C-alpha positions, 0 to 999 in steps of 0.5 A: 331448868331443862324440860324433856320430852320423849320421842318414840322410834316405831322401828326399834320400839325405843324411847329417846328423851330430848332436852327442849331447852337445847332444842330451843337454841336450834331454831335456825338449824334447817337440818333439824327441821328437815329431820323432824318432818321426815321422821314424823312422816315416816312414822305415820306412813309406816304405822298406817301400813302396820295397822292394816292387820288390825281393825281400827277405831275413830274418836272425835271430840272437843277440847277446852283449856288455856294457852300462854306464851314464852318469849321476850315479854315473858321469858320463863314463867309458865302458865302466867297470863293464860288465856282461854283456848278451845278446839276439836280433836280427831283420833284414828286408833291403830292399836292399843298403843298407837294413834294418829291424831289431828287437832284444830286449836284456837287460843290467845296469848299476851305479854306485858312489860309492866308485869316484868320482874326487872327494871330493864323490862319494865322500862322497855314498856312494850305489850302485845297480844296475838290470836293463835289458830293452829291446825296440826297432825301427828302421832300419839303413843300410849305408854300402857295398852289403852282402848276406849270402851274397854275396861281391861285397858281403861287408862294410860299416860301418853305423849305426842308430837305433831307438825302444825300450821299456825296463824299468828297476828301480834297486836298492841294496845296504844291509846286505847286502840288495838294496833296490828304490828306486823305491817309497821316494821317496828324493828326496821323491816322493809327499810334502808336500815334492815335487810329483813322483810316483814315476818310472816303471820303464817308459821310452821310449828312443832307441838310436843306434849304429854297427857293421860287418857281414861274411859269415863263411860261406854264409848266416852273418854277424857284426856288431860293434856299439856303441850308446848309448841316449838316455833321458828319465829322470834316475832310472835310478840313482835320483839326480837332484835335492836332498836333502829333509828327513830327518825329513819323509821318515822320517815320510811315506815311512818310515825306510828311505827316509830312511836311503837318501836320505842316506848321506853319510859326512861330511854333505852340505856343501850339495851337491845329491844329483844333477844334474837337468839331465843325463838318464841314458844307457846303452849296449849293445856286442857281437857279433851272429851272424846267419844267413839261414834262407831261400834267397831273395835280395834283388835288386841295389840299383841306386840310387847314393847 
């Protein structure tokens, strides 16, 4: 089923809806990535210039909620296997419609083939978990006029898009121990059987999401938010391509790499280890509590969208 997000054009004041499932197929499209970066930077810079005519206000706050992932070990079940997530939030309100935001989030994700719905997935018998450390900056659009502290504009839905640096670290549980997977090259990375190097634990991601914000008290607001992260890696779960020769992997990357590469219960039966055509995704969802530390207000935003 398609998932849509809205992108706001600051110049034309128009909203475009993007099919996220189609975007998911564009992980290798460098032009799309470049256009996203340019569009985000242009929007932020132009909005800062536009906002000079208005007094601005700052919000700072905390975030608490959950995180989960979508990938080879959990192909399509949202909110399943959610883990606690938390973070810090900074908003720079340029007007009653526009904000620049910076966030620092931390969470964990995991997946386990033992919880799969198909015999093939259960037979594959892989599991993973990874911490997610994310630093992001981006743009937030209020659909209604909103101003913290002002009960004339007390509530608004919003959507956001950001650019983020994300640190991942896929691990698996084996014989009661947590084993880091990236250094092992379980799909032959760094061996004579593959031209691939070990994937990076440092990733660029694009957070996209929606929420609703409302005033609670003088200079205090709450936001309920859901965001999904477009990644450009298929190794958040250390699973992507095909099984490589076990003897070769044992000889070149060590016996532990061979043991963890193929943990199938009844053989691979000609199946691939993963699906390299779909990149992994992860999500954060939860509640943000923010407050306005300074008394200065933003001016009324008189432009009509």
